[in-house]
N, C-alpha and C positions, 0 to 999 in steps of 0.2 A: 219154312225153316224147321228143322228137327231139333228138339231139345231133350237132352238126357236128364233124368231126374231120379231121385231116390225118395222113398216114403218111410218115415219112422214115426213112432209114437212113444210118449212118456206118460205112463198111466192114463192112456186114452186120449191125451192131448196130442193130436196128430199134425204132422208137418210135411211139406214138400221141401226137400233139400236139394240144392243145385250147386255144383262146384263151378264157380265163375272166376277162379284164379286165372289171371292172364287174359281175361276176356272182357269185352265191353258189353254190359247188359243194359239196354235201354230201360229206364224206369217207365213202366206202363201200368198204371193202376188198374185200368180196365182189364188188361190181360191177366194180371195177378189175381184179380177178383174172379175171373173166369176159371183160372186154373184151380182155385180153391173151391169152386162151386161143386157140390156133391152130385148134381144132376147133369151138368153140362161140361164138367172138367174132371180133374183128377180127384178132387175132394180133400179138404184139409182145414184145420183151424187157422193155419198160417203158412207162409212160405219163407224159407231161409236161404240166403245166398252166402256161400263161403268165398270170401274175397282175400286178396293179398293184403298184408299189413306189414309195414317195414319195421315196426317195433315189437311185434308179437307173432305168434304162429299163424294166425289168420284173423280176419275181421268178419264178424257175424252181422249181416244186415237182415233185419226181420220186418216182414209185412204181415198185418192181420188179414183175415179172409175178406175184408172189405177192400183190399188192394192198396191200403195206405200204410206207409212206413210207421212203425210203432215203437214204443219204448221196450225196455228189457223184458225178455220172456224166459222164465226159469226153466220150464220143461223144454222149451225150444233150445236153450243153451245146452241142456244135458244131451239132447239129441244131436246137436252140432258137435259136441265132444265125442260122442260115439261114432258119428260119421267121419270125424277126423282120423280115427283109427283106420277106417276103410280106405281113406285117401292116402294113408302113409304119413300123415302129419304128426300124429300122436306118437311120442317116443319117450322112453325112460319113465313110463308110468305117470306122466304129467303133461298137461297142455296149458299154455298161457295165451289167451286170446282177448280181442277187444270187441266190445259191443257199443251200442249207442251211449250207454251210461258210464263207460270206462272199461278197465281191464279186469279180467276174471281168470281164475285158475280152475282147472277141472281134472278129475281123476276117474279112471275106470277101476272100481274096487274089485269086482269079480267079473264073471263072464259078461254080464249085462247090467250090473249095478253101477250107476254113474252119479258122481257128486260134482256140484258146482259151488264155487265160493261166490257169494253175493256181497255187494258193497255194504259197508257199515251203516247202521241206522241210529241217528241221534235226535231226530225230530219226530215226536209222536203227539198227535192231537187227541186228547181224551174229551169226548163230549158226553152229555147225559145219556144219549141213546146209541152212540156209535163211537168207533175209534177210526182215525184217519192217519195213514202213514204211507211212505213211499219205499218200496224195496226194489227200486229200479223201474217200477211202474206204480201208479197211484192206486191205493186200495181203501175202500170204505168197508169197515168190518162191523157186523151186527151180531150180537150173541143171542141165540134163540134156543127154544126147546122144540122137540118133535120135528126135527129138521127134515126127516124123510117125508113128512106130510106137506111140506111147503111147495108152493108154485114159484119156483125161483125165477123163471122167466118174467112172470107178472110182477113180483115184488122187486126184483132186481132192476127191471126197466123203470119202475117208478122213481127209484133213487138215482139211477144213472142219468136220467134226463131232468133232474132238478136243475134249477137255474145256475146254482154255484158250480155245476159240473158240465154245463153245456159246451163251454169253449174247449176244454181239454179232455173231457170225458173222465170216467172213473170205472174201476172194476169193483163189483159189489160182492162181498163174501159173507155168507151166512154160516155161523159157527156154533156148534153144540159141543159143550164140554162133557166128555164121557168119563167113566171111572178110570182111575189110575193115570190121570193126567194125559189121557188120549183125546184128541180132537177129531171131530168130523166136520168137513168143510165142503160147502157147495158154492160155486162161483158163477156169477153172471159177468161175462167178459165183454168189455167195450171192443168195438172193431169186429167182433164176431156177432155181437148183439143177441146173445142167447147164453144159456148155461152150457158150459163145456164140462167134459168128464173130469177135468183136473186143471188146476192153474198153479204153477210152481211158485211164482212170486206172491200169489194170493195165499197159498198155504203158509208160506214163510211169514207174511204180514199177519196172518191170523194167529200164529204161534207167538209172535212178538207182542201183539195186542193182548193176548190172553195172559202172557207173563207180566206185562206192564200194569195190567188191572188186577193182578194177584188172583187170577182164576186158575192158574197152574203154577207150579213151583219153578223158579229160575235155576234151581240147583240140579235139576235133572239134565244129564249130559246130552241125551238125544230124545226128542219128542216125536211120538208116532202120530201121524195124521191119516185119517181115512178119507178117501175121495171116491166118487162114483167109479173112477177108472182104476183104482188100486191104492196101495199104501205108499206114503212118502215119509221121510224122516227129516227133521230140522234140528240142527245143533248150532250153538253159539256160545259166546262168553259175554256175560253182562257185567259192565263196569259202570257202576252208578246208573245213569239213565241212558248209557250208550251200549249198543249191541254190536259186537265185533266178532270176527272169525265165523261169519254165518255160512253154514253149509246146507244145501238142499240135496238130499240123496234119494234115489229111487231107481226102479228098473226102466230100461229103454229097450224097445224092440224094433228090429228092422222088419218092415212089412213087405215091400216089393220095390223093384226098380223098373224103369221103362223109358220109352221115348215117346214124345208127343209131337205131332206135326202142328205147327202154328202158322196160320195163314197171315201173310204180310198185309 
């Protein structure tokens, strides 16, 4: 069987995107894992299927590189928005689509600058050494110094496989507050089981955690975040302890397209 695919990345967080509208795609975790393998497949942090949805422009179904369906992916969502323009779905400067956590809006602001609206956040757990919250995916946030010297794979793995996270897993974000309310974030992602160059929902969670613990000002309209893969911006409205109108913005790049023959 020949399968057509497209490859995109959002600040280094790379994905295989497949237009499966009007098609039946068998869920095959082994196959999806192989496609994401960087040595024996196409190579990616995850795989995204664009499917029909009767209430919105499309449904985004996302799998991590371990081949398992996962929760919301912010950079993956931004790539799906950019891909929807190539498919002719994106019209009138806005897209409305559904993911596993609900409905999202997206915008292509310039040639390749893409924004996605994430769901409101109103439950934030502040612990002595970390903050936990869900921005469509669960995130454990630790504030650190000298972030560039950290072994994120080693330290992230320790936290990710703690007993409290074994059942559902967690993404682990290490965050350093730089000058002028700028953040630097490095993320160990579950399902990929290593550090990725960028994590959209993790960057968003890190900004909210920094704001909630008064490490940055909630009055700034747009927060700049530096990742290993590039720059992202997070904006929101804070109403008491609730964060609304959350937008994640950053560049998306088309890498290549191709066909792969899959043995039955």
